[in-house]
C-alpha positions in Angstrom: 102.4 115.8 134.1 101.6 118.1 136.9 98.3 119.1 136.2 95.1 118.1 133.9 96.2 120.7 131.3 99.9 120.1 131.0 101.6 117.3 129.2 105.2 116.6 129.2 107.0 115.9 125.7 110.8 114.6 124.9 111.5 118.4 124.4 110.0 119.8 127.4 106.6 120.2 129.1 103.6 122.3 127.7 100.3 123.7 128.8 97.0 124.0 127.0 93.4 124.8 127.6 90.2 122.9 128.3 86.7 123.6 127.3 83.8 121.3 127.0 85.3 118.1 127.5 88.2 119.0 124.8 91.9 119.9 125.7 93.8 121.8 123.2 97.3 122.5 122.9 98.5 125.0 120.0 101.7 126.0 118.8 103.9 123.2 119.7 107.3 123.3 117.8 107.6 119.8 116.1 111.2 121.2 114.5 113.5 124.3 114.9 112.7 127.4 113.1 113.6 127.3 109.4 115.2 130.8 109.3 118.7 132.0 109.9 121.4 129.2 109.7 118.4 126.7 108.9 117.1 128.3 105.9 116.9 126.2 102.9 117.8 123.3 105.1 116.2 120.2 106.2 114.1 120.3 109.2 116.3 120.3 112.4 115.4 118.9 115.9 113.8 121.6 118.2 115.9 122.6 121.2 114.8 121.4 124.7 113.1 124.1 127.0 113.0 124.6 130.6 109.8 125.3 132.6 106.2 124.9 131.1 105.8 126.2 127.7 102.5 128.1 126.6 100.3 126.3 124.2 97.3 128.0 124.2 97.8 130.2 120.9 98.6 129.2 117.1 102.4 129.5 116.2 103.4 131.8 113.5 102.2 131.1 109.9 104.7 130.7 107.1 105.4 133.4 104.9 102.7 134.2 102.3 100.5 136.7 100.8 96.5 136.4 100.8 95.1 134.9 97.6 94.3 137.6 95.0 91.1 138.9 93.4 87.8 136.9 93.6 89.3 133.8 95.1 90.8 136.2 98.1 87.1 136.8 98.9 86.2 132.9 99.2 89.5 131.6 100.9 90.2 133.2 104.4 93.9 134.1 105.7 95.5 134.4 108.8 99.1 136.0 109.4 100.7 135.3 112.5 104.1 137.1 112.7 107.3 135.0 114.3 110.0 132.6 112.8 108.7 129.1 114.8 106.6 128.4 111.7 107.0 124.6 112.4 104.2 123.8 114.9 101.7 121.4 115.5 98.2 121.5 117.2 96.5 119.1 119.2 93.0 118.4 120.0 92.2 115.5 122.6 89.1 114.2 124.2 89.0 114.0 127.7 90.6 111.0 129.3 91.5 109.7 125.9 93.6 106.6 126.0 94.8 104.8 122.9 92.7 106.8 120.9 92.8 106.7 116.9 94.7 110.1 115.5 94.4 112.0 112.7 97.3 114.4 111.1 95.9 117.1 109.0 97.9 118.8 106.5 96.1 122.2 105.2 96.2 122.9 101.1 97.0 125.9 99.4 98.8 125.3 96.2 101.8 124.5 98.1 102.3 128.7 98.7 99.4 129.7 101.0 97.4 128.3 104.1 97.7 127.7 107.6 96.5 125.3 110.3 95.2 128.6 112.4 92.1 129.1 110.1 88.9 128.3 111.9 87.6 126.2 109.5 90.3 123.5 110.4 89.5 123.7 114.1 89.8 119.8 115.2 86.9 120.0 117.9 84.5 118.2 116.0 87.0 115.4 115.4 87.9 115.4 119.0 84.4 115.1 120.1 84.1 111.8 118.3 87.1 110.4 120.4 89.8 111.1 117.8 93.1 113.1 118.5 93.0 115.6 116.1 96.7 117.3 115.1 97.2 119.9 112.5 100.3 121.3 111.4 102.4 124.3 109.6 105.1 123.6 107.1 107.0 125.8 104.9 105.4 127.1 101.7 106.3 128.4 98.4 110.0 129.6 98.0 111.2 128.6 101.3 109.5 125.3 101.0 109.4 124.2 97.5 112.0 125.9 95.3 114.4 124.0 93.1 117.8 125.4 93.7 121.3 124.6 93.7 122.6 123.6 96.9 119.1 123.2 98.4 117.5 120.0 99.6 114.4 119.3 97.5 111.0 119.2 98.6 111.6 121.0 102.2 108.0 121.2 102.4 107.4 117.4 102.2 110.2 117.0 104.5 108.5 119.1 107.4 105.5 116.9 106.9 107.4 114.1 107.1 109.0 115.6 110.6 105.6 116.4 111.8 104.6 112.8 111.2 107.6 111.5 113.0 106.8 114.0 115.7 103.3 112.8 116.4 104.2 109.1 116.2 106.9 110.0 118.9 104.6 112.0 121.0 101.2 111.6 120.4 100.7 108.9 123.5 101.4 111.6 126.1 98.0 113.3 124.7 96.2 110.1 124.5 96.7 108.7 121.3 98.0 105.5 119.5 100.9 105.8 117.7 99.9 102.9 115.8 96.6 104.4 114.4 97.6 107.4 112.8 95.6 108.7 109.8 97.1 111.4 107.8 94.5 113.4 105.7 95.0 116.4 103.4 93.1 118.6 100.8 94.5 120.0 97.5 98.4 120.5 98.1 97.9 118.7 101.5 96.4 115.7 99.7 99.7 115.7 97.6 101.7 115.7 100.8 99.4 112.8 102.1 100.2 111.1 99.0 103.9 111.8 99.0 104.1 110.7 102.5 102.7 107.2 101.4 105.1 107.0 98.6 108.2 107.2 101.1 109.1 104.1 103.1 110.1 105.6 106.2 107.1 107.8 106.6 104.3 105.0 105.2 105.8 102.9 108.1 104.2 105.2 110.4 100.7 105.6 108.5 97.7 103.5 109.3 95.4 105.1 106.8 95.3 107.9 104.5 92.8 110.3 103.2 93.5 112.4 100.0 90.8 115.3 99.1 91.0 116.7 95.8 94.8 116.2 96.0 97.3 116.2 92.7 99.1 112.7 92.9 101.9 113.4 90.4 105.4 114.8 91.2 107.3 116.4 88.5 111.1 116.0 87.1 113.5 118.8 88.7 113.7 120.7 85.3 109.8 120.7 85.0 109.1 121.6 88.9 112.2 124.3 89.1 110.7 126.4 86.3 109.2 128.6 88.8 112.3 129.2 90.7 114.1 129.8 87.6 111.9 132.1 86.3 111.8 134.3 89.7 115.6 133.9 89.8 115.9 135.7 86.3 113.2 138.3 87.3 115.4 139.1 90.4 118.7 139.1 88.5 120.1 136.3 90.9 121.6 133.0 90.7 119.1 130.0 91.2 120.9 128.8 94.2 121.0 128.6 97.7 123.4 131.8 98.5 121.3 134.0 96.1 118.1 133.1 97.7 119.1 133.0 101.3 120.4 136.7 101.0 116.8 137.9 99.9 114.3 138.2 102.8 111.2 136.2 102.8 109.1 139.4 102.0 111.3 139.8 98.6 110.9 136.5 97.3 107.0 136.9 98.0 107.1 140.0 95.8 108.7 138.4 93.1 106.5 135.7 93.1 103.4 137.9 93.2 105.2 139.8 90.2 105.7 136.4 88.3 102.0 135.3 88.7 100.3 138.8 88.2 97.9 138.7 85.2 97.8 134.8 84.7 95.1 133.3 82.9 93.5 129.9 82.7 95.2 129.0 79.5 98.5 130.8 80.5 99.1 130.8 83.9 102.5 131.1 85.5 104.3 128.1 86.7 103.6 126.6 90.3 105.3 125.1 92.9 105.3 121.3 92.8 106.6 118.4 94.5 109.6 117.1 92.7 111.0 113.6 92.3 114.1 113.3 94.3 116.2 110.3 95.3 116.4 111.5 99.2 113.0 112.7 99.6 110.9 111.4 97.0 112.3 108.7 94.8 109.3 108.0 92.9 106.2 109.9 92.3 103.2 109.1 94.3 101.0 108.1 91.5 103.5 105.2 90.5 103.9 104.2 94.0 100.3 104.1 95.6 99.0 101.3 93.4 101.8 99.2 95.2 100.9 100.1 98.7 98.8 98.3 101.2 97.6 101.6 103.1 93.9 101.7 102.9 93.1 105.0 101.1 89.6 107.1 101.3 90.2 109.5 98.2 88.2 111.8 96.0 87.1 114.8 94.1 84.6 117.4 93.8 82.4 117.6 90.6 83.2 121.3 89.7 86.8 121.6 91.1 87.8 124.5 88.4 85.1 126.6 89.3 87.1 128.1 92.4 90.2 128.6 90.2 88.4 130.1 87.1 86.1 133.0 87.6 82.8 132.9 85.6 84.3 135.7 83.6 87.6 133.9 82.8 85.4 131.0 81.4 83.4 133.2 79.4 86.7 134.3 77.7 87.5 130.9 76.5 86.5 130.7 72.8 86.3 127.3 71.0 89.6 128.3 69.3 91.2 128.6 72.7 89.7 125.3 73.9 91.4 123.8 70.8 94.7 125.3 71.3 94.2 123.9 75.2 93.2 120.6 74.2 96.3 120.1 71.9 98.6 121.7 74.6 97.1 118.9 77.0 97.3 116.1 74.5 93.7 115.4 74.5 91.9 113.9 71.5 89.3 115.1 69.6 87.3 112.3 70.5 87.7 112.6 74.2 86.4 116.4 74.0 83.3 115.0 72.2 82.5 112.5 74.9 82.8 115.5 77.4 80.4 117.5 75.3 78.1 114.5 75.3 78.2 114.5 78.9 78.0 118.2 79.5 75.7 119.2 76.3 75.0 122.8 77.5 78.4 123.7 78.6 80.2 126.4 77.3 83.8 126.2 75.7 85.2 127.6 79.1 83.1 125.2 81.2 84.5 121.9 79.2 88.2 123.3 79.2 87.6 123.5 82.9 86.1 120.0 83.4 89.1 118.7 81.2 91.4 120.4 83.3 89.9 119.3 86.8 90.1 115.5 85.4 93.3 115.9 84.0 94.7 117.0 87.2 92.7 115.1 89.7 89.9 113.0 88.8 91.7 110.6 86.3 94.5 110.0 88.2 92.5 109.2 91.3 90.4 106.5 88.9 93.3 104.9 87.6 95.1 104.7 91.2 92.1 103.2 92.6 91.3 100.8 89.7 94.9 99.7 90.0 95.0 99.1 93.9 94.5 95.7 95.3 94.2 97.3 99.0 91.1 98.8 100.2 90.4 101.9 98.2 87.2 104.1 99.0 86.2 106.8 96.3 84.2 109.5 97.0 82.7 112.3 94.8 81.5 115.6 96.4 78.5 117.2 94.3 76.6 119.4 96.3 76.3 122.7 94.5 76.9 125.8 96.4 74.2 129.0 95.6 77.5 131.3 96.2 78.8 132.8 92.7 77.8 129.8 90.8 80.6 127.9 92.3 78.7 124.6 92.1 80.7 121.8 93.6 84.1 123.5 93.7 87.3 123.0 94.9 87.8 123.0 98.6 84.0 123.3 99.1 83.9 119.8 100.8 86.0 121.0 103.9 83.0 122.8 105.5 81.1 119.5 105.3 84.1 117.2 106.3 84.9 119.2 109.3 81.0 119.7 110.0 81.6 123.4 110.4 78.7 125.0 108.6 78.6 127.8 110.9 82.3 129.0 110.5 82.7 132.2 108.7 85.1 130.8 106.7 82.8 128.0 105.4 79.9 130.6 104.7 82.0 132.3 102.4 81.8 129.2 100.1 78.8 127.3 101.1 76.4 130.1 102.0 74.4 130.2 105.4 71.9 127.3 104.2 73.8 124.3 103.3 72.3 121.2 104.3 73.3 120.3 107.8 72.3 116.5 107.1 75.1 116.3 104.5 77.8 117.6 106.8 76.7 115.0 109.4 76.8 112.2 106.9 80.2 113.2 105.5 81.6 114.1 108.6 80.6 110.6 110.0 82.0 108.7 107.3 85.6 110.2 107.7 85.2 109.6 111.4 84.4 106.0 110.5 87.2 105.5 108.3 89.8 107.0 110.6 88.5 104.7 113.5 87.8 101.6 111.5 89.1 101.8 108.1 85.8 101.4 106.7 83.7 104.6 105.7 80.2 102.8 104.9 80.4 102.2 101.5 81.8 99.3 99.4 85.7 99.8 98.1 86.1 100.6 94.7 86.0 97.4 92.5 85.1 96.5 88.8 82.1 98.7 89.4 83.7 101.6 90.1 81.7 102.3 93.6 81.7 105.7 94.3 80.0 107.1 97.2 78.5 110.5 95.8 77.9 113.2 98.4 75.0 115.4 97.6 71.7 116.4 98.9 70.7 112.9 98.4 73.7 110.8 99.2 74.0 107.5 97.6 76.7 104.7 96.1 76.6 104.5 92.6 78.9 103.4 89.6 81.4 106.5 89.0 79.7 109.0 86.9 80.7 110.1 83.4 83.2 107.6 82.7 83.6 107.5 79.0 85.4 110.9 78.3 87.6 110.3 81.5 88.9 106.9 80.5 90.0 108.7 77.1 91.8 111.2 78.7 95.9 110.8 78.4 
């Protein structure tokens, strides 16, 4: 270390910036560029560099398209050109020593997102004495294709490589490698769950936070449908040679055509984690009940209202709801229970709540019930005034990061969101990262759940009858 802004890693020195007591180092490669000869291959070690590498700006973003339509007006996007997409960013408090560490993994349905979004700025956590690290990883076809000759779960392997990098390098920033909390939302939450499900990665994790993350990995046949359909659309083989011969832009174009016109009841297949002997031998939903790592996990009350516009929900008739219920193997008894809990809900809203609970809330509850290790469950229930989003998917991020002034956050939460709620939610996350206890009782026979709303309280889990009847 030659000055207060330079840190020497195992691969070379980096120089960051300093402002208001926080040192920031951006765009540090944790693995080599996954293009050229490394395309569709496992993450490779980054080359050593001479001199001091500039670490004052975010690294390139993984190839992706902005969110389409109405959802694109709510969720921001950033595009930074370049091939060195496997990078990490570090926010470190001044004079940090043996500080707790959090590794943040962004969401985006495994095909969108970046750590460069202002909503993911780690300053608020660093001010609380935490070393905050965020990463980029391969997305979409580059990271989650199921193809002959391509290792499975490349995006997950990237996240595992990033976790290994944090464990190896974080001490030079003042972090304690024995106190790493992995934290993610949506697809990022799925990746956190998957890291916990793999022995080598789990050994590096002290605690975990899973926000609205699907917990089930799929068979290769099911997870591979998106790749097989794309291959047919492009008239190529579903293998490494054929996909590597196409540019990332061509693959993005094919994916956009594949998913165009998708509806709530007939969406195109999406990218998913796949059960794989090398990278993910068992689905996380099977493994998490067995692991001893403390977990903070939860969902939002109205997740579906980000995915489905009010117009799309209006188009779901009782007949379409019946077809969807049969396809999801949901009993008529369960539907009646949901109608009792939401007596004024439309058919579309009942469908949305069923979809939310099938994918997120029911698996979360089952895992929390089955675990003997410390498990803290939350529900984010505050209703946004924007576009009838209510407590939609991803709305809690502005509160977890205490970023209510961020423009990206304003798109979903509006400009008058309750600051006290952001303070209490952020403080709970900080407490869990630093002590393992967010400030409310662990999930138990009473289903103790922290409900974050205008008035925040710990209550028995709400509306459990229908939830318990889901397959």
